N, C-alpha and C positions, 0 to 999 in steps of 0.2 A: 766572847762567851760563848762556847758550843755546848749543843745541845742535842740527846741522841734520845728516842725512842727508846727508854729502858722501866723497867719495872715489873709487873708480872705477867703471864700471857694473859690475863684478862684485861690490862692495862692496854695491851697494844693489840689487842682482841676491837676493845674501845675505837682507837685508833682507825684499824681496816674497816669498822662499823660505819664510823662518821667520813670514809671513804668514797664506802657503799649509798652510803646516803647523796654525797656528790653528786658522782656518778646517773643516779636513779636520776637524782632533778631534772639533769644535762636530759638525760636518755628521755621524761617523759614531752622536755622544753621540744625537743627535735622531732619527735615521732609527731607532736600536737600542732609542729608551728605551718608544717606543707596544707591543713584540712583549715583552720582557722586565719594563715595570713598574719603577714607580719603588724598591720594597720591594726588588724584587734590585737595580735600580743603585745603592743606596744602602749596599747590604747587601755580606759579604765576598763573595761570590759564588763561593760553594766549589764548587757545582756547575755546571756548565755550562748554561748555556739556547740553544734557538737566537735567531741575532739577529734573524732574518728572512730576505728577498733582499736587497732592499736594503740592510740592518740592514749582513747579512752583510757585505756588496760593496765596502761605505764604509769601513767597519771594515778587510777586507785593503788595501784601495786608501789609508787612511793608513800601513797597517806598510809595505807597500812604499812606501812616502815615506820613512817612515822609514829602511829599508835603501838609500835612495840619499843623503839628507841628509846624510849624519855625512859619506858621501865628497863629496860639493857643498863643502859646509863647509869640509871640512879643506884640500882643493883651491884657494878661494876665501881664506882667512886666510893659505895658504901664500905663496898671489900676492902677496898684498898686504905679507905679514914681510918676501918677497925684491923686492917693488916689479919683478914681472917684470908686465906690463899689455900685451899685445898684443892687435891688432886681433882675434887670432883666440880667445883666450881671453874677451874679453867677447865675439863668435861665439858662444863655447860658453855661455858663462853663460847667455845668452839663448835660446839652445836649450834650453837645461834648464828655464827657468823656464816656457818656451811649454810644451814638453811635458810638465812636469809637470802645469800648468794644465788642458791636454786630457785628460790621464791620468784624470782625476777623474771626471768624467761618464762616460766611455769603459767604465772598470770599472764604475759605477755600471749603467749600462744594459746593463752586456752583450757589450760587440762585441768580440771576442777578436781577429780577427787587428790591428785599425787599434791597439786598444788595445798590442799587443803591440810593433808598430810606433813608436807613441812612446813608451813604456819604453823601444826601442834609441835614439831620438835623445835624451833625457834622459845617457843613457850615454854617447851622444855626445859631449854637451854636455860632461861632464865629461871625459873621454876630452882636449878640447879646452883644456877649463882646466888642463890639467895642464900639456899639452903647452907649455907657458909657462914652466914651471921643469925642464921633466924634465931630469936631470942629462944633461951635455953637450949640451944644444940652447942 
């Protein structure tokens, strides 16, 4: 039995967001490793070590992704379970993924205002997905 990624655009973008999260995790590991060393990285990490400028930023960008991803995933899954796909929810999902994708280099390069605006756009995207099944709508 073969399966393909099908369904709403929101579900397809959820898959892309999962992939982005894995890529960000790998990027954070790769940027931190040279600074902390392999022995520290494979050990228990009982004592915190400085992650370096870019490694620390990549790590914080990944943690920020995790903070928003859970809400995005829940919104998309509720949207799918309730069958509430709208043009607004599809656009919201697209805004979310593009904003999160753009956010990574902005954070790692340390571009503050544009980074914050991009985060706000991803937040607005989540709200747009939620608007499709908002109670009373």
